[in-house]
C-alpha positions in Angstrom: -45.0 261.7 148.7 -44.2 265.1 149.7 -41.1 265.2 152.0 -39.1 268.0 153.4 -36.1 265.8 153.6 -35.1 262.7 151.4 -34.2 259.4 153.0 -32.8 256.2 151.4 -34.6 253.0 152.0 -31.5 251.2 153.3 -32.1 249.5 156.8 -35.5 251.1 156.9 -38.5 249.2 158.5 -41.9 249.7 156.9 -45.4 248.9 158.1 -48.8 248.4 156.6 -51.8 250.1 158.3 -55.3 249.3 157.5 -58.4 251.4 157.8 -61.9 250.4 157.2 -65.0 252.5 157.0 -68.6 252.2 155.5 -69.2 255.2 153.4 -72.4 256.5 151.8 -72.7 257.3 148.1 -70.7 260.4 146.9 -67.3 261.4 146.0 -64.4 261.0 148.5 -60.6 261.4 148.4 -57.9 259.5 150.5 -54.5 261.0 151.7 -52.4 259.6 154.4 -49.8 261.4 156.6 -46.9 259.9 158.7 -44.4 261.5 161.2 -40.8 260.0 161.7 -39.2 259.7 165.2 -37.1 262.9 164.4 -40.3 264.8 163.8 -40.3 265.0 160.1 -43.7 264.8 158.4 -44.6 263.1 155.2 -47.9 262.8 153.1 -49.1 260.6 150.2 -50.8 261.9 147.1 -54.6 262.4 147.1 -56.7 259.6 145.6 -60.2 260.4 144.5 -62.9 257.8 144.4 -66.6 257.8 143.9 -69.4 255.5 145.3 -72.4 255.3 143.0 -76.0 255.3 144.2 -77.8 252.0 144.1 -81.3 251.3 142.6 -83.5 250.0 145.5 -85.4 246.5 145.2 -88.9 247.0 145.3 -91.4 244.1 145.5 -95.2 244.4 144.4 -97.4 241.3 144.6 -101.1 241.0 143.8 -102.5 237.9 145.5 -98.9 236.7 146.2 -97.9 236.9 142.5 -95.3 239.3 141.1 -97.4 239.9 137.8 -100.6 241.3 136.6 -103.8 239.9 137.8 -107.3 239.6 136.3 -110.4 238.7 138.3 -114.1 238.7 137.9 -116.4 240.9 140.2 -116.9 240.6 143.1 -113.4 239.3 144.3 -111.3 240.3 147.2 -107.7 241.0 146.2 -104.6 241.5 148.4 -101.9 243.9 147.1 -98.7 243.8 149.0 -95.8 246.2 148.5 -92.5 245.7 150.5 -88.7 246.5 150.5 -85.6 245.2 152.4 -83.0 247.8 151.5 -80.4 248.9 154.1 -78.9 252.3 154.4 -82.2 254.0 153.3 -83.3 256.0 156.3 -83.8 259.1 154.2 -85.9 257.3 151.5 -89.7 257.2 151.4 -91.6 254.3 150.0 -95.4 254.8 148.9 -98.0 252.6 147.3 -100.6 254.2 144.9 -103.7 252.8 143.2 -104.5 254.7 140.0 -102.5 257.6 141.3 -104.2 257.6 144.7 -102.1 257.1 147.9 -102.8 254.1 149.7 -100.1 254.4 152.3 -96.3 254.8 152.7 -93.7 252.5 154.5 -91.4 249.4 154.0 -94.5 247.3 153.8 -97.8 248.5 152.7 -100.9 246.2 152.0 -104.3 247.0 150.2 -107.1 244.4 150.8 -110.2 245.3 148.9 -113.1 244.1 146.6 -112.9 246.7 143.8 -115.7 247.6 141.3 -115.2 246.7 137.6 -112.4 248.4 135.9 -108.8 248.5 135.3 -106.4 249.4 138.2 -102.6 250.2 138.1 -100.8 249.8 141.4 -97.5 251.4 141.7 -95.0 251.3 144.5 -92.2 253.9 144.4 -89.3 255.4 146.3 -87.8 258.9 146.6 -84.2 259.4 146.0 -81.9 259.3 149.0 -78.2 259.6 149.7 -77.5 256.2 148.9 -80.4 255.3 146.5 -81.9 256.4 143.2 -85.6 256.9 142.8 -87.4 253.7 141.5 -90.9 252.3 140.9 -92.7 249.2 140.0 -96.1 248.7 138.7 -98.8 245.9 138.3 -102.1 245.9 136.6 -105.4 244.5 138.2 -108.3 243.9 135.9 -111.8 243.5 137.4 -114.3 242.3 135.0 -118.1 241.9 135.1 -118.4 239.1 132.6 -116.4 236.4 130.6 -115.1 237.4 127.2 -116.8 236.5 124.0 -115.4 235.7 120.6 -116.2 238.2 117.7 -115.8 237.4 114.1 -115.3 240.6 112.2 -116.4 241.2 108.7 -114.1 240.8 105.7 -113.4 244.6 105.8 -111.9 244.1 109.3 -109.4 241.7 110.8 -110.6 238.6 112.5 -109.4 236.9 115.7 -109.6 239.6 118.2 -111.4 238.9 121.4 -113.6 241.8 122.9 -115.6 242.4 126.0 -118.1 244.0 123.6 -118.4 244.6 119.9 -115.9 247.3 118.8 -114.8 248.5 115.3 -111.1 248.4 116.1 -108.8 247.1 113.3 -105.8 244.8 113.8 -103.0 244.4 111.4 -100.4 241.8 111.9 -96.9 242.4 110.5 -94.3 239.9 109.2 -92.0 237.7 111.3 -88.6 239.3 111.5 -85.5 237.4 112.6 -83.3 239.2 115.0 -79.3 239.5 114.3 -76.9 237.6 116.6 -75.5 241.1 117.6 -78.9 242.1 119.2 -79.2 238.9 121.2 -77.3 240.4 124.3 -75.7 236.7 124.8 -72.0 236.9 124.4 -71.9 233.0 125.3 -73.0 232.2 121.6 -70.2 231.9 119.0 -72.4 233.9 116.4 -72.5 236.8 118.8 -68.8 237.4 118.5 -67.8 235.4 115.2 -70.8 236.3 112.9 -72.8 239.2 114.5 -74.6 239.8 111.2 -76.1 236.3 111.3 -79.6 235.6 112.4 -79.3 232.0 113.8 -76.6 229.6 115.1 -76.6 225.7 115.1 -78.0 224.6 118.4 -79.3 227.9 119.6 -82.9 229.2 119.8 -83.8 231.5 116.9 -84.9 235.0 118.0 -87.8 236.7 116.4 -90.1 239.6 116.6 -93.4 240.7 115.2 -95.5 243.8 115.0 -99.3 244.0 115.8 -100.9 247.4 114.9 -104.2 248.2 116.4 -106.3 251.2 115.2 -109.6 252.7 116.7 -111.4 254.5 113.9 -114.0 256.0 116.3 -114.0 258.8 118.8 -115.0 256.2 121.6 -112.4 255.0 124.0 -112.5 251.2 124.6 -111.0 249.2 127.3 -110.1 245.6 128.3 -109.6 244.5 124.6 -108.4 240.8 124.5 -106.2 240.6 121.4 -104.9 237.4 119.6 -102.1 237.1 117.1 -100.4 234.3 115.4 -97.0 232.8 116.1 -95.2 229.9 114.6 -96.0 226.4 115.9 -92.3 225.9 116.1 -92.2 228.3 119.1 -90.1 226.5 121.8 -92.3 227.1 124.9 -94.8 229.6 126.6 -91.9 231.1 128.4 -90.3 232.0 125.1 -93.0 234.5 124.1 -93.0 238.1 125.4 -95.4 240.9 124.6 -94.1 244.5 124.7 -96.6 247.4 124.9 -96.2 250.7 123.0 -94.4 252.2 126.0 -91.8 249.5 125.7 -92.8 247.5 128.8 -93.3 243.8 128.9 -96.7 242.6 129.4 -97.5 238.9 130.4 -99.7 237.0 127.7 -103.2 235.9 128.8 -102.7 232.7 126.8 -100.3 231.0 124.7 -101.5 228.0 122.5 -98.4 226.6 120.8 -100.2 223.8 118.9 -102.5 226.5 117.5 -99.9 228.9 116.9 -101.7 231.7 118.7 -101.0 234.2 121.6 -103.5 236.4 123.4 -102.9 239.4 125.6 -105.1 242.3 127.2 -105.0 245.9 125.8 -106.1 248.1 128.8 -107.4 250.9 126.8 -107.3 252.4 123.2 -108.6 255.9 122.7 -110.6 257.1 119.8 -108.5 257.5 116.4 -105.5 256.2 118.4 -103.0 253.8 116.7 -101.0 251.5 119.1 -98.2 249.2 118.0 -97.3 246.1 120.1 -94.4 243.9 119.6 -94.3 240.0 120.1 -90.9 238.5 120.7 -90.6 234.6 120.5 -88.0 232.0 120.1 -88.3 229.1 117.8 -86.7 225.6 117.8 -82.8 225.8 117.0 -81.3 224.8 113.7 -79.5 221.5 114.1 -76.7 219.7 112.2 -77.0 216.0 111.2 -73.9 214.4 110.4 -72.4 211.1 109.0 -68.8 210.7 107.6 -66.9 208.4 105.4 -63.4 208.0 104.0 -62.3 207.1 100.4 -58.6 206.5 100.4 -57.2 209.9 101.4 -60.2 212.0 100.9 -62.7 212.4 104.0 -66.2 213.4 103.4 -68.7 214.6 106.0 -72.3 214.5 104.9 -74.6 217.0 106.6 -78.2 218.1 106.8 -78.9 221.7 108.4 -82.4 221.4 109.7 -85.0 223.6 110.9 -88.9 223.9 111.0 -90.8 223.5 107.8 -93.1 226.5 108.5 -90.3 229.0 108.6 -87.2 230.0 106.9 -84.0 230.5 108.8 -81.7 233.2 107.3 -77.9 233.3 107.7 -77.4 230.4 110.2 -74.0 230.2 111.7 -72.9 226.8 111.2 -69.8 224.9 112.3 -68.6 221.4 113.1 -65.4 219.7 114.3 -63.8 217.7 111.4 -61.6 214.4 111.4 -58.1 215.6 112.3 -55.7 216.0 110.6 -57.1 217.4 107.4 -56.0 219.8 104.7 -57.6 221.3 101.6 -61.3 221.6 103.1 -64.1 222.5 100.8 -67.9 222.8 100.9 -70.5 221.4 98.5 -74.2 222.4 98.5 -76.5 219.9 97.1 -79.3 222.5 96.5 -77.3 224.6 94.1 -75.2 221.6 93.1 -72.1 223.6 93.3 -69.0 224.1 95.5 -69.4 227.2 97.8 -65.9 227.3 99.4 -65.4 230.8 98.0 -68.9 232.0 97.9 -69.1 235.2 100.1 -72.9 234.6 100.8 -71.5 231.5 102.6 -69.1 233.5 104.8 -66.9 232.2 102.8 -66.4 229.1 104.7 -63.3 229.2 107.0 -61.2 226.0 108.1 -59.8 226.3 111.7 -57.0 224.7 113.7 -58.5 225.1 117.2 -55.7 223.0 118.9 -52.8 224.9 117.0 -51.2 221.7 115.8 -50.8 222.6 112.2 -53.8 220.8 111.0 -57.4 221.8 110.2 -59.8 220.3 112.9 -62.8 222.7 112.6 -65.0 224.3 109.7 -67.3 227.2 110.1 -69.5 228.9 107.6 -72.8 230.8 107.0 -75.7 228.7 105.6 -77.7 231.4 103.7 -81.0 230.0 104.3 -82.8 226.8 105.7 -86.5 225.7 105.1 -86.9 222.2 106.7 -83.6 220.8 105.5 -80.5 221.7 103.4 -78.0 219.1 102.4 -74.3 219.8 102.3 -71.0 217.9 102.0 -67.6 218.8 103.5 -64.5 217.4 101.8 -61.1 217.3 103.3 -57.8 215.6 102.4 -56.5 213.5 105.2 -53.0 214.7 106.2 -51.6 211.3 106.3 -49.2 209.3 104.0 -50.8 206.3 102.6 -48.7 203.1 101.7 -49.3 200.0 99.8 -47.3 197.1 98.2 -47.3 197.6 94.5 -45.2 194.7 93.3 -43.9 191.4 94.7 -40.9 190.0 92.6 -39.0 186.7 93.0 -35.5 187.6 92.1 -34.1 184.0 91.7 -37.1 182.7 89.6 -37.5 179.7 88.9 -36.6 178.6 92.4 -34.9 175.2 92.5 -35.9 172.5 95.1 -34.6 173.2 98.6 -33.5 176.6 97.4 -34.6 179.6 99.5 -36.8 182.3 97.7 -35.3 185.8 97.3 -38.0 188.3 97.5 -38.0 192.1 96.4 -41.3 193.9 97.2 -41.9 197.4 96.2 -44.0 199.7 98.6 -45.3 203.0 97.3 -46.0 205.8 99.9 -48.0 208.8 98.8 -48.7 212.2 100.4 -51.7 213.8 98.9 -51.8 216.7 101.5 -50.1 220.0 100.5 -47.8 220.0 103.4 -44.8 217.7 104.2 -45.4 214.8 106.8 -43.7 212.3 108.9 -45.1 208.7 108.5 -44.9 205.2 109.9 -46.4 202.2 108.2 -46.5 198.6 109.2 -45.8 195.9 106.7 -46.8 192.3 107.5 -44.3 189.7 106.1 -44.6 186.0 105.5 -44.3 183.9 108.7 -40.7 182.6 107.9 -39.1 185.7 106.4 -35.5 186.2 107.2 -32.7 188.6 106.4 -35.0 191.6 105.9 -33.6 194.9 104.5 -35.3 198.1 103.6 -33.6 200.0 100.7 -30.6 197.8 101.1 -30.3 198.5 105.0 -30.8 195.6 107.4 -34.0 196.2 109.7 -35.2 194.7 112.9 -38.2 192.5 112.7 -41.0 192.6 115.0 -43.6 190.0 116.0 -47.3 190.5 116.5 -48.5 188.9 119.7 -52.1 189.7 118.8 -53.6 186.9 116.6 -52.7 186.1 114.1 -49.2 186.4 115.2 -46.5 187.0 112.8 -43.4 189.1 111.6 -43.6 192.7 110.6 -41.5 195.8 109.8 -42.2 199.5 110.2 -41.5 201.8 107.2 -40.9 205.4 108.3 -39.6 208.6 107.0 -40.6 212.1 105.8 -42.5 212.8 102.7 -43.0 216.4 101.1 -46.4 217.5 100.2 -48.1 216.1 97.0 -45.2 213.5 96.5 -44.6 209.8 96.1 -41.7 207.6 97.1 -41.0 204.0 96.6 -39.5 201.8 99.2 -37.6 198.6 98.5 -38.0 195.6 100.9 -36.0 192.5 100.3 -35.9 189.1 102.3 -35.7 185.4 101.9 -38.2 182.7 102.7 -38.3 178.8 102.3 -39.8 177.5 99.0 -43.3 177.3 100.6 -44.5 180.5 102.1 -47.5 181.0 104.4 -49.3 184.2 104.7 -51.9 184.9 107.4 -54.3 187.8 107.1 -55.5 189.9 109.9 -58.6 188.5 111.5 -62.0 189.3 110.3 -63.9 190.6 113.3 -67.7 190.9 113.7 -69.2 194.4 113.2 -69.9 194.5 117.0 -68.5 192.8 120.0 -71.0 191.8 122.7 -70.3 191.3 126.5 -71.0 187.8 127.4 -71.2 186.5 123.9 -68.5 184.7 122.0 -67.2 186.5 118.9 -66.8 184.7 115.7 -63.5 185.1 114.1 -62.2 184.3 110.5 -58.6 184.2 109.4 -57.5 183.7 105.7 -54.4 181.5 105.2 -52.5 181.3 101.9 -49.7 178.8 101.3 -47.7 178.7 98.0 -44.8 176.5 96.8 -42.5 178.8 94.9 -40.3 175.8 93.9 -40.7 173.9 90.6 -40.7 170.5 92.6 -43.4 169.1 94.8 -43.3 169.4 98.6 -44.7 166.4 100.4 -45.6 168.1 103.8 -45.6 171.6 105.2 -46.8 172.2 108.8 -48.7 175.5 109.3 -49.1 177.0 112.9 -51.6 179.9 113.6 -51.7 181.5 117.0 -55.3 182.0 118.0 -54.6 182.1 121.7 -58.0 180.5 122.5 -60.8 179.3 120.4 -63.8 177.0 120.4 -65.7 175.4 117.5 -62.5 175.7 115.5 -63.1 174.9 111.6 -60.7 174.8 108.8 -62.1 175.3 105.1 -60.2 174.6 101.9 -61.8 176.3 98.8 -65.1 176.6 100.8 -65.0 172.9 101.8 -64.7 171.8 105.6 -61.5 169.7 105.9 -61.0 169.8 109.8 -62.8 170.8 113.0 -61.8 170.8 116.5 -64.0 171.6 119.7 -61.3 173.7 121.5 -57.8 175.1 120.9 -55.4 176.8 123.2 -52.4 178.6 121.9 -51.7 177.4 118.2 -53.7 175.7 115.8 -51.6 173.5 113.7 -52.4 171.7 110.4 -50.5 170.1 107.6 -50.6 170.7 103.9 -49.7 167.6 101.9 -48.4 167.0 98.3 -48.0 170.7 97.1 -46.9 170.5 93.5 -44.5 172.9 91.9 -45.8 176.4 92.1 -49.1 175.2 93.7 -51.2 177.6 95.9 -53.4 176.5 98.9 -56.1 178.8 100.1 -57.8 178.1 103.6 -60.1 179.9 105.9 -59.8 179.3 109.7 -62.9 180.1 111.6 -63.4 180.0 115.5 -65.3 181.5 118.4 -63.7 183.2 121.4 -65.0 185.0 124.6 -65.1 188.7 124.5 -65.8 190.2 127.8 -67.4 189.4 131.3 -69.4 191.7 133.5 -70.9 192.0 137.0 -73.6 194.3 138.1 -73.6 195.7 141.7 -76.4 196.5 144.1 -78.1 199.8 143.2 -77.9 203.0 145.3 -80.1 206.1 145.2 -79.2 209.6 143.9 -81.0 213.0 143.4 -80.3 215.1 140.3 -82.2 218.1 139.6 -85.0 217.1 142.0 -85.4 213.7 140.4 -84.5 210.5 142.2 -82.7 207.8 140.4 -81.7 204.2 141.2 -77.9 203.8 140.2 -76.7 200.5 139.0 -72.9 200.2 139.1 -71.5 197.9 136.4 -68.0 196.3 136.1 -66.9 194.9 132.7 -63.5 193.3 131.8 -62.0 192.1 128.5 -61.4 188.4 128.0 -60.1 188.9 124.5 -56.5 188.8 123.2 -57.4 191.7 120.8 -59.0 195.2 121.3 -62.8 195.3 121.5 -64.1 198.2 119.3 -67.1 198.7 119.2 -68.3 196.9 122.3 -71.8 196.6 123.4 -73.7 195.0 126.4 -77.3 194.1 126.8 -79.5 194.5 129.9 -82.8 192.9 130.3 -85.7 194.2 132.5 -88.3 192.4 134.6 -92.0 193.7 134.4 -93.2 196.3 135.2 -89.8 198.1 134.7 -89.0 198.7 131.0 -86.1 200.2 128.9 -88.0 203.7 128.8 -87.2 204.1 132.5 -83.4 204.1 131.7 -82.4 207.9 132.0 -78.7 208.0 131.1 -75.5 206.0 131.3 -72.2 207.3 132.8 -68.9 205.7 131.6 -65.2 206.4 132.0 -65.7 206.1 135.9 -63.1 204.5 138.1 -63.1 201.6 140.6 -63.4 204.2 143.4 -66.3 206.3 141.8 -68.6 203.9 139.9 -70.6 202.8 142.9 -71.0 206.5 143.7 -70.8 208.3 140.3 -71.9 211.6 141.6 -68.4 211.9 143.4 -66.7 211.6 140.0 -64.7 214.4 138.7 -65.2 213.3 135.1 -67.4 211.1 133.1 -68.5 210.3 129.6 -72.2 209.9 128.8 -72.5 206.5 126.9 -75.2 205.9 124.1 -77.9 203.4 124.5 -81.0 202.3 122.8 -83.9 200.1 123.4 -84.6 196.7 121.7 -87.8 195.3 123.0 -87.4 195.2 126.7 -83.8 195.2 126.7 -81.5 198.3 127.0 -78.3 198.0 124.6 -75.3 200.1 125.8 -72.5 201.1 123.7 -69.4 200.9 125.8 -66.1 202.6 125.4 -63.4 200.5 123.6 -61.5 198.0 125.6 -57.8 196.9 125.1 -56.4 193.6 125.8 -56.8 193.0 129.7 -58.5 196.4 130.3 -61.4 196.9 132.6 -64.4 199.4 132.3 -66.6 200.8 135.1 -69.8 202.6 134.4 -73.3 203.3 136.0 -76.8 203.1 134.7 -79.4 205.6 136.1 -83.2 204.6 136.1 -86.0 206.6 137.4 -87.7 203.9 139.5 -86.6 200.7 141.5 -86.7 197.5 139.4 -84.3 194.6 139.1 -81.7 194.7 136.4 -79.2 191.9 135.4 -76.7 191.8 132.3 -77.2 189.2 129.8 -74.2 187.0 130.0 -73.3 183.5 128.7 -71.9 181.1 131.5 -68.2 181.5 131.5 -65.9 179.3 133.6 -64.5 181.3 136.4 -60.9 180.4 136.1 -61.0 181.1 132.2 -59.3 184.5 132.5 -56.5 183.2 134.6 -55.8 180.3 132.4 -56.0 182.6 129.3 -53.4 184.9 130.9 -51.1 181.8 131.6 -51.4 180.5 128.0 -50.7 184.0 126.4 -47.6 184.2 128.7 -46.2 180.8 127.8 -46.8 181.7 124.1 -44.9 185.0 124.2 -42.0 183.2 126.0 -41.7 180.6 123.4 -42.6 182.8 120.5 -39.4 182.9 118.4 -38.9 179.8 116.5 -42.6 178.9 116.2 -43.0 180.3 112.7 -41.0 178.2 110.3 -43.0 175.6 108.6 -41.4 172.0 108.6 -40.4 170.8 105.2 -40.9 167.1 104.2 -42.4 164.4 106.4 
């Protein structure tokens, strides 16, 4: 500020003043003044600013359509031009037909039955204080007959449609892919990450093609209907654009995707004139098919980069999330039978850590070319420590009768990654293990409550990259030890259907003398159709068991081993479906069926599936999508949910099979099924006693309370 006298700001009161004004286009400056109570004036600096002129919005319709129009004679047409701009009192708007003034104003109309010919309507505006000049044009073609197909001789190009026979020659150019940098779409990854690429996974591929027309005569020909080939993999009619020699877009007269052909009108071509027209079109996106597997610490992702068989996609920007955490990623190309990890034509490929946690979770590269399909394999080392028991030694062998067995187990932990890692690994112990030590230090023993229940310890520590460590675990057991394997679950769990479970049980007498009787208790929580097999032979069966299944092993001789398999069936989950409601999404009305499913199993359910049957005439094909991960408050009205997960489903006959989210013990799940039309729908569920879940909870609670002391087998009779 320019002040004649300077003042401090102490104890000074300041005010803010606002001034509003609507200004025309132009350049302005702002400067403010103030006078104090003691008659001192002050002023601010000058601030210059400009208001640019706007481009007026012009509308030009032929028979209500904002595009070119072609009619046969005699047909009355209505051409309407109008504008709705404000602040344009000094702007003049006029409509012309072939350069002849029709009229001026904010709305001008031309209703006429025109003679045969081509007419160009132009609606333009003059420049004003607030607006630049502008214009918009449309073509109206009036024909006297329908087009006929002309097959030219071998010396001339074929496939051009004419209003009459002409000697014009057509030459079609090759297909050229457009670089990502020219797409003008900064929302795609390749636009910023690989601008020199020509395609991207999941994105339409952009192309252009030139068509050259030459008139070798001195005669001017008009209204020439031209055809040119395009790939059958072009996505849709809306993905085809014709550009004339002046650089203006022209609407195609016809697009036949199945035939791979596009047609458009050339208004006029003079004698000896050459015209170059350009066709822009988009073809189907390249996609990435994936399947993964793990072998020890190495993770493999098998991939197919796919595209149409009638085109070759060049330089496809390809990327995929990977199994986290990984290190040492590399890429293998089955086409060249070689690793391309350092090949510059492939990028070279680059791993990424998108969540910045120190491990690779993303991989991106350039696939040089794809015609139909190209098979690749991505490899990575899992950043985890892998542990396993390498030896089990009895330190006091031979074991005397009634003497405890002193065990020494060696556990090898290996880190194949090139970085140091913290690790935790759970080691199951025999049911009656006591005085457990790890590397000579006593440790706390935990107990699994999920069947088969039993003791365990957790080995933990830090292991440097590419290194191995051996951990020593010591403990004592009675002469007879019983080991129970983790249960073998089915490949899929089904809501409303019992799961078949199998548990392997191994008992061994480590003493040199015989043991008359050993009691074995295995916690299964609940099971029906319980059967015990010894060496493949059925030795016992029970209709129903709550809590522990108990059996006895008799007359085990010295060093004897007995192997058993216990099988049983247990409920998985129950479900109820609510009354449907209606919802409209993208102008389509759906019936929404809310479904509530809850776990009945004492173990996690993964993967979990549910069947839904349909009554005629409703079929599985009417199911549009399934929203999961809803809440109790939103599953009856899923459109109010702030978050949901779209669940996979498939049809099996007249049934819909939905893959649910995994359920932990006692967990519930809410989801909604959207169908296109109203039909009854019920879940397929076996009959389950209503008080089953309440009884199950009671039994599990009593088992946990009495857990300690239930693992030691009884010796003798």
